[in-house]
C-alpha positions in Angstrom: 5.9 -13.0 8.5 4.4 -16.0 6.6 6.4 -17.5 3.8 4.9 -19.8 1.1 6.1 -23.4 1.2 9.6 -23.6 -0.2 10.2 -19.9 0.4 13.0 -18.2 2.2 12.2 -18.1 6.0 12.0 -14.6 7.3 12.3 -13.0 3.9 8.6 -12.6 3.0 9.6 -14.2 -0.3 7.8 -17.0 -2.0 9.7 -19.8 -3.6 9.9 -18.0 -6.9 11.7 -15.1 -5.0 8.9 -12.6 -5.7 7.1 -11.0 -2.7 3.7 -12.1 -1.6 1.0 -9.5 -1.5 1.3 -8.6 2.2 5.1 -8.4 2.0 4.8 -6.3 -1.1 2.5 -3.9 0.6 4.6 -3.7 3.8 7.7 -2.9 1.7 5.9 -0.1 -0.2 4.5 1.3 3.0 8.0 1.3 4.5 9.3 3.1 1.4 6.6 5.8 1.7 7.3 6.2 5.4 11.1 6.6 4.8 10.5 9.2 2.1 8.1 11.1 4.3 10.5 11.0 7.3 13.3 12.2 5.0 11.1 15.1 3.7 10.3 16.1 7.2 13.9 16.1 8.3 15.0 18.0 5.2 12.4 20.7 5.7 12.7 20.9 9.4 9.0 20.2 9.9 6.5 17.5 9.2 3.6 20.0 8.9 3.5 21.6 5.5 0.6 24.0 5.8 -0.8 25.4 2.5 -0.3 28.9 3.8 3.4 28.1 4.4 3.9 26.7 0.9 1.7 29.0 -1.1 3.7 31.7 -2.9 7.0 30.5 -1.5 7.7 27.5 -3.6 4.4 26.5 -5.2 1.3 28.2 -6.6 -1.9 27.9 -4.5 -3.4 24.7 -6.0 0.0 22.9 -5.8 0.6 24.2 -2.3 -2.8 22.9 -1.1 -2.1 19.5 -2.6 1.4 19.3 -1.0 -0.1 20.4 2.3 -2.6 17.6 2.2 0.3 15.2 1.7 2.7 16.6 4.2 5.1 14.2 6.0 3.0 14.0 9.2 -0.1 13.0 7.3 1.8 10.5 5.2 3.4 9.0 8.3 0.0 8.6 10.0 -1.4 7.0 6.8 1.5 4.6 6.6 0.9 3.5 10.2 -2.8 3.0 9.5 -2.1 1.0 6.3 0.5 -1.1 8.0 -2.0 -2.0 10.8 -4.6 -2.8 8.1 -2.2 -5.1 6.2 -1.2 -6.9 9.3 -4.9 -7.3 10.4 -5.8 -8.7 6.9 -2.8 -11.1 7.0 -4.0 -12.4 10.4 -7.3 -13.4 8.9 -5.5 -15.6 6.3 -6.7 -14.0 3.1 -8.1 -16.2 0.4 -5.7 -15.0 -2.4 -7.2 -17.5 -4.9 -10.4 -15.5 -4.7 -8.6 -12.6 -6.5 -8.4 -14.6 -9.7 -12.1 -15.5 -9.9 -13.4 -12.4 -11.7 -15.1 -13.3 -15.0 -13.5 -12.0 -18.2 -14.8 -8.6 -19.3 -15.8 -7.6 -15.8 -12.6 -5.7 -14.9 -14.5 -2.6 -13.6 -16.8 -4.5 -11.3 -15.4 -5.3 -7.8 -15.4 -8.8 -6.5 -18.1 -9.4 -3.9 -16.4 -11.2 -0.9 -18.5 -13.7 0.9 -16.4 -14.3 4.0 -13.7 -12.6 6.0 -10.9 -14.5 4.1 -12.1 -13.1 0.8 -12.7 -9.6 2.3 -9.1 -9.6 3.6 -7.8 -10.6 0.1 -9.8 -7.9 -1.6 -8.7 -5.3 0.9 -5.0 -6.1 0.4 -5.6 -6.1 -3.4 -7.2 -2.7 -3.3 -4.4 -1.3 -1.0 -1.9 -2.5 -3.6 -3.5 -0.8 -6.6 -1.7 2.5 -6.2 1.6 0.6 -6.5 0.5 -1.3 -9.7 3.3 0.4 -11.6 6.0 -1.1 -9.3 8.2 -3.8 -10.9 7.3 -6.3 -8.1 3.5 -5.8 -8.5 1.8 -8.9 -9.9 -1.2 -8.7 -12.3 -3.0 -11.6 -10.4 -3.3 -9.3 -7.4 -5.6 -7.0 -9.3 -9.0 -7.0 -7.5 
């Protein structure tokens, strides 16, 4: 894992002791994976079919939603996201690109012009669902 100059080697932490974007994402993905694995272990299965959940614990719409986010699916999604983060990190994302949006254009996506900018935008978009986390940084917003 890369560390910013002056950071703590092996920690994924920059010198200001806050995680960089790829380390932040890998930590959130690991948390999601842990929670999904614990849910599968607690329920005895990683496959929560809507027919299994409907009427037992949840009404139909909630059962369908839960089934779409069953532990097996979440674990597969975590594996895919982790591979995507690592692939983006290998490209050496241009993180300075994330701060180039003109004021007042918050709803318009940045248009990357090279693989380094595309990797930065991809990481930033993957991080958006975690924007409420205390370690999320506003400068990561795409």
